[in-house]
N, C-alpha and C positions, 0 to 999 in steps of 0.2 A: 527630834520627833516633830517640831513643825516644820520643817525641810520636808522630811517624808510624808508628813500630813497632805502638804501643799501639791507634792510631786503626785501620790496618789490621785488629789482631786482633778489635778489636770488632765491625769490619765481617762479617767471614767469621763470629763467631760469633751474630750475627744473621739469617744465610742460613737461609731455609727448607728442610726435610729434602728437597726436592726440587731445590731449586737447590745445595744442599751436596754431593748426590749427584755432581752434574754438575762442580761445583768441584773435589772430591775425585779424580774420573776425571781433569781435566785438573795439575791442582797438587799431588797426594797426595806425591809422593817429596819434591817442595819443600818438603812440610810436617816430610815425618820429617828432612829435612837441619836444619831451624829446634830440633827436639829436642838436634843432637848441635852447633850452633855456637853459640845463643843460650841461653847459661844462665840471663840474666835470666829470660828469659821462657818456661822448659823446662816448667813446671807447666800455666800456660796453655796452650802449644801441644799437651802431651800429651791435653788435654781433644778438641783437633781431631782426634786420630788415628782411623784406622778400620781394622779389621784382618776377615779372612774368620775363622771360630772354627768350633767343633764345635758350637756352638750351632743353627744353620743347615746346616750342613754345605754350603755353596755356596762358589764362589768369589769370590763377590761381598763388599768391604770394605764391612761395612755396622756390624759391632762397634764401639762405643766404648769407651775404657776403663770409664768410666763406667758403661755399661750393663752391662759386665762386673760390676765389682764390687757392682752391683744384685742379682745373680744368684746371687752367690757362696752355698756352701752354707752352713748354720751350721757353724761351726768349722772350716772353710778360711779358711788364712791367708796362702795366696800367690797372686798371677796367672800361672797355668801358661800356657807357651808353647812352641811348635816352630818351628824356623826350617830352612828346607829349600830346594833349589834348584828346586822349582816345587810348586805346589797338589796334585797329584795325591799327590807325592812326602811331603808334608806329612799329606794328608788320610788315607791308608793307612798312616802310619808303625806300623810294630808297639809303639813307644812310649808309643801312646795307648791300648792297649787296657785296661789297669786305669782311667785317668779315665774312659773310655767305661762300662765298668761299673760305675765308681760315679757317672756320672753328672756327673763334673764336666768344667767349660767349658774348652775350651784352644783359645789363638788359632792359628790356621793362618798362618805369618809366611814368604811364599814370595817375597821381592822380595831381591836383593844388600844394599840399604841397610839391611834389617833388622838384619841382623847388627850393625852399627854402632849403631842404634837402641837395642838392647836393653844395649849396653856402656856405654850412656850414660845411660839412663833405668833406675836400678836399683830405684824404687818408685812406688807410683801411691797418694794418698791414704793413706799408711801401709802400704799392701800391697804387699811386695816382689814384680820380678818374678824368677819361677824358669822355668828350662829343664825341658821333662822328658826333654833327653837326656843331663841333668849331675847327678852327686851323687846319693848314696844317697836313695833315694825311701822318707820315712815314711809309713809308712800304719796306721792302725787294727789291723793282723791282728794276731793273738796273738805275743807276743815269743817264748814258749817253743815254739811249734808252729814256727814259723819257725826255730829255733834248733836244732830237733832235724830238721828238713827239711835244713838245711844240713852236719849231722852226719853224717845218714845217707847225704846225695850226696858226702861228700868225697873218697871214693876215686875216681869217676867226675870231680870237678872237678880234681882233681892228675891224672888221666889226659888228660883236654882239655889243659890247661895244658902238659904236658910235652910232649903231640902239636904243639900249636903254638908252642912256643918260646918265640922271642923278639918274636913276633908281638902278644902280647896282655900288658898290666901284670897282670890276675888274671882268675882264673874266679871267678864266684859265682850263688849262687842267685837267681835275679829273684823280685821283688815286681811287677813291671811288665806280666809278660805273662802274659795268659789262652790265647791263641790259637798265637802264633808258639812255634818251637823256642829261637828265640835273638833277641838284640840286643846290639849295642855301645852304651856308655855312655862320657862321658868325667869324669872328677874333677874335683870342683866350682871348681877353680881353673884347669881344663885350659883351652885354645882347644877350641873347638868344631871336628869333623869339618868342617861347612859352611865355618865362616871360615877354614879351614888351605886348602880347595881355592878359594874366592876368592883369598887372597892368593897361591897357587902360578900361579891361573888370571892373577893380575896381573903376574907376574914375580918373584914376591920369595922368596927362599929361606927355606922353614920347613922347619924338621928334623920329621919324623913324628912325631908321638905316641905313643907304645903305651896303647891303651885298654882297657879293662875288657869282657868278655864275659860277659853275664848269662846264663843258662840256665831255661828253662822244665823243671824237671825232671819235671813231670806228662804230658808231651807224648811221645805215642806213640815219634816217632822220638830224642828222648833216651834213654828206656826201652829203646829194641832197642838201642842203642848201647854201653848199660851191659850187656848180655850177651854181647858182640864177644870174643872170646878173641884172634883175629889181631890184633896190634898196628898191623902196616902198614895192612890195611881201615881198622881203627880211627881210625888217623889222619889217613885221607883224608876220612873220615865228620866228623870233627872240624873238617878244612879246609873241607870245605862249610859247617857251620853256619858258619865265621868269615866266607868268602865270601860268603853269603847276608844277613849280616848287614849287609855293605857295601853290597851292591846293595840291599837293601832302604832306607837311608836315602839314598840316591841317589848312592854313591862308584863310582868304578871301581877295576877289577882291575887288579893289575900282571900278572897271568897270568890273560887268559881264555879261551886255549886248554885252558890245564890244567885249567879250573873246568867247562868244558864234556865233557871227557875222564871228568875225576870223577864228575859227573852220569850220564853216559850209562854208565857201569860200574856 
C-alpha cells in the first residue's frame, strides 16, 4: 500500500501544468482529503494543493503553497488564508482590507472541505497557516498610536457593547479595516463561524459562540454614531453594524425582517 501511494504521488507530481490543471479540476477535493487522512504523506500532498488567491483575484485554483511562500514579503511570517462559503464572499470580505492595502497575498478558500484542511495542515515549510478571521492582527502600526486611538474610542466601544448586550464577546478598535465600518472576528482558539455553520447544516448541535466586533473608528458611519444622544436610536445603529458584519461574512440573520426595518428607518 505504501509503495503504491508513493508511486501514484510521483506520477501526479510529474504531470505537466496543463494536465495538472485538468487533474485538479477532477480530483482536487480528493487530494484535499489526503491532507486530512494520510498523515505520513501530508507534507508531500500539501505541495499538490491548489487554491485561488488575491494574487490574481480570480476563482481559478492555480496557486500552490510553494508559489505563495515564494512571493511572501520580507518579514512576513505566516501563510494567510480565509475560508468562506463561496468565492465572492471570500474575495469581498472586509477582513481582507488591511492585507490588500499592504499587498499581502491571502488564499481564498471556499469549499466546505477547506475548513477541515486548515485544521489538519498547521504549517507548510515552517510557515504557519493563519486565518485573517481569527485572533489579534499583529501589524507594524505604531503601538502608541493604536493605544491612543483605543483610549479615545473607549466610551463609544462601551456604548456599543452595552447596546449589543449578550451578542458579542467584546468590542474593539480594528486594525483590519480600512474601508468597512465593522467586522466580526473569532478568538484564536475559537471555532470559525463558517465551520459552525457547516456543522449546524450537517445536523450537529453546536452552541453559538460569541465573537468580537471590531470597529473602524475612522469610518464616517462610526463617527456619526458617536454623536448620537438618543440611546434607543444608537442601539438600532449598533445592531445594524452587527448584522451587516454577519451578512458580509456569508452568515444568516436570526431576524431578517428586523434588519430590513432598521435599515429602512
